[in-house]
Each structure stands twice: as structure tokens, then as C-alpha cells.
N, C-alpha and C positions, 0 to 999 in steps of 0.2 A: 504495500499500500503505499502511496506516496502522500509525504505532508508537505506543507508549507510554513515557515517559521518569518520571523523577523524582532529587531528589536524596538521601541517604546513607539521611535519618531519615524520608524519603517524606513529607515536611511541605509540598513544591511536588512539584507532578504536572503534567505535561504531553504533548500528543499532536501528532505532528506526521504529515502527509501527504508522501511522498516512493518514490523510484521502487524496486523489489525490491531489483536491484542497486547499492549506492549507493558512490559515488564522495567519497572525502571527504580530508581535506588534514591533516598532519602538519606543524607550523609550529616551525621554531627561533628564534621570540622568546622574550624572556626570560619573559612572563608566562605563554606554553604550554610552554615547557619544562619549568619549574616545576612547573607543572600537571597534565602529561601530557595537553593537552586534545587531542582527535581532532575535528575539524572539518566540521559538514556544514550547509553554509550551505543556507535554503531561504526562499521568499517567507514575507511576514507572513501570507498569507492561507493557508500550509499551517499556521500553528502556532498552538495554541489551549492556553493555559494552565486546566487542569483544577481544579486547587486551588492553596492557598497564595501568595497574592496577598499577605496581610499579614504573610508570612516572610521575603519579599523584599529584601534590600538591594541597594541598587547602590556601585559602586565604579567612576570614570571616574581617567584621568590622560592624561600630554599635551593632546591637543589636547579632548578630554573628549567626543569625538563618541561614541564606544562606551561602550554601558550595559553593562558586567560584572555582570550581577544572580547573586547567591547568597542560600543558604540561610540566616538569620540563626542557625538553631538547630546545624546542622551544617557548616556553612560551604564547602557544595559549590556548585558553579558548572557548573548542568548546562545553560545558554541564555545566552545574551547577544544585543546589538545589537551588529553589527560596523559598525567605520569605511567598512572596506572596500564593506559593502554595508548602508546605513542603512535601505532600504526589508526587511530581512527579518531572521532569527532564524540565529544559530550555536548550532548544538544538539553538545553533547560525544557524541558516541556513546557513549561509554563510559557513560555515565548511561541509556542505552535498557533495557528491560526485555521478554523478554532481549536481549540485546546482538545484534547482526546479524551474521549468519555471512558472507553474501555483500556483502564492501566490500572496495576498492580504496583504499590508502591513497597520495596522491600528497603528495612534498616540495614543502613551500610555503617559500623565504627569506623571511621577517618578518623574520629580524635588518635587511635591505634591503627593508623594506615601500616605500616612498615607490617605489622600482623595481620593485616586482612586485605592485604591489595592483591594478593593472586586470585582472589574470588572474583575478580572483576575482568581476569586477563581474556578470558572467552569471549567477551561481550564484542569486540570487535574482529575477532575473526569472520570470513566468509562464511556464510553457509550454505 
């Protein structure tokens, strides 16, 4: 199934291909808690930036592996390349339009990331 998404001001737009029933993660790490991010990790081949390359800015911290992209106009992080899955994209389900109704949200212990990151690795693999 194809989904469309965007940042708040719509300067950045994207499309993804994912299952009809989405299994997502809610993480308790500091950045995810503060931003209210609901994660959907997809392979890079399932993501397409439709517009806004010039509107994107990048934030990195800690190891610098994760590339947190956000809109320079409205500040929304609609997607990023996660440290756990550098071969994929992590989509903020809250930025999909319309927001899917058929989702399951699993809890992920990001406060103890090093112990649990391996549980996400399979999500960016081609099916």
C-alpha cells in the first residue's frame, strides 16, 4: 500500500510503500518522548522524497549515525535515517496524511537502546 506524508507547512513531502496493517514503535528515549514520534521503519527502496530537498536540515547527536531530517521552515521531523537501521528510513506515522487507522503500536525501550536496538534491525530489510 502507498502512503503520503509531509511536514506541517507541507514544504517537505514524501511517499512510502508499506503494509496495510502497520506495526509501529513508540520509543521512550529522550528525543522521541519530547517529539511524540511514532516510528515506522521501512527499507530505503520503499521511501521516495516527493518535494522539499532544499527545505531539509539535519541534526545528529551521540554517535552521529542517525540522520534526523527536519523542515527548516516548520521544524517538523517527518522522517530520518535511524541508527538501528541505516539501510532504511524511519517515518513519523503522525506525519502520514491521512494518518492510518489500522496500526499497532509496540513499546520500544530506547532509554536502554544498546540492549534493545537489535530488535529493530529486521524492519528495514526487503520483504
